[in-house]
C-alpha positions as CSV (number, residue, x, y, z in Angstrom):
1,M,114.7,72.5,81.9
2,K,115.3,74.0,78.5
3,R,116.1,77.7,78.2
4,E,112.8,78.3,76.5
5,E,110.9,77.0,79.6
6,Y,112.3,79.7,81.9
7,I,110.2,82.7,82.9
8,S,111.5,86.2,82.6
9,D,112.8,88.3,85.5
10,E,109.9,90.6,85.2
11,M,107.5,87.7,85.6
12,V,109.3,86.5,88.7
13,V,109.1,90.0,90.2
14,K,105.4,90.2,89.4
15,R,104.7,86.8,91.0
16,V,106.7,87.7,94.2
17,K,104.9,91.0,94.6
18,E,101.5,89.2,94.2
19,A,102.5,86.5,96.7
20,V,103.5,89.2,99.3
21,R,100.2,91.1,98.7
22,I,98.2,87.9,99.2
23,E,100.1,87.0,102.4
24,L,99.5,90.5,103.8
25,E,95.8,90.2,103.1
26,K,95.7,86.8,104.7
27,R,97.4,88.1,107.9
28,K,95.0,91.1,108.0
29,A,92.0,88.7,107.7
30,M,93.4,86.5,110.5
31,D,94.0,89.6,112.7
32,V,97.7,88.9,112.9
33,P,100.1,91.9,113.2
34,V,102.6,92.5,110.3
35,I,106.1,93.9,110.6
36,I,106.9,96.5,108.0
37,Y,110.1,98.4,107.2
38,D,109.7,102.0,106.0
39,G,112.7,102.9,103.8
40,E,112.1,106.6,103.9
41,T,112.1,107.0,107.7
42,Q,114.3,103.8,108.2
43,A,112.0,102.7,110.9
44,I,110.4,99.3,111.6
45,Y,106.7,99.2,112.4
46,Q,104.2,96.7,113.7
47,E,101.0,97.2,111.8
48,N,97.8,95.8,113.2
49,S,94.8,94.7,111.1
50,D,92.8,97.9,112.1
51,G,95.6,100.0,110.5
52,T,97.3,101.3,113.6
53,R,101.1,101.4,113.5
54,T,103.5,101.1,116.4
55,E,107.2,101.8,115.9
56,V,109.2,98.8,117.0
57,G,112.8,99.9,116.1
58,R,115.1,101.9,113.9
59,K,117.9,101.0,111.5
60,M,121.1,100.7,113.5
61,R,123.8,100.8,110.9
62,K,124.5,102.7,107.7
63,G,125.9,101.4,104.5
64,R,126.3,97.9,103.2
65,Y,128.0,95.1,105.1
66,S,130.9,95.0,102.6
67,E,131.4,98.7,102.9
68,R,131.5,98.5,106.7
69,I,134.0,95.7,106.7
70,S,136.4,97.5,104.3
71,E,136.4,100.6,106.6
72,K,137.6,98.4,109.6
73,S,140.5,97.0,107.6
């Protein structure tokens, strides 16, 4: 592919967000629960098609993997 044929990063991000939105709508229509991570509360939820949320788990570790490894050394 030539350099002129590549799409921009913004366009890639836009397409990914739209694909995720479509997949979530499809799962809601099929009545399949979806797993969602809430960054503010750092909790993992299972969301059903009727909108109810059930907490499944919480974030276990803090920091990036590379930061945790450097602390051990």
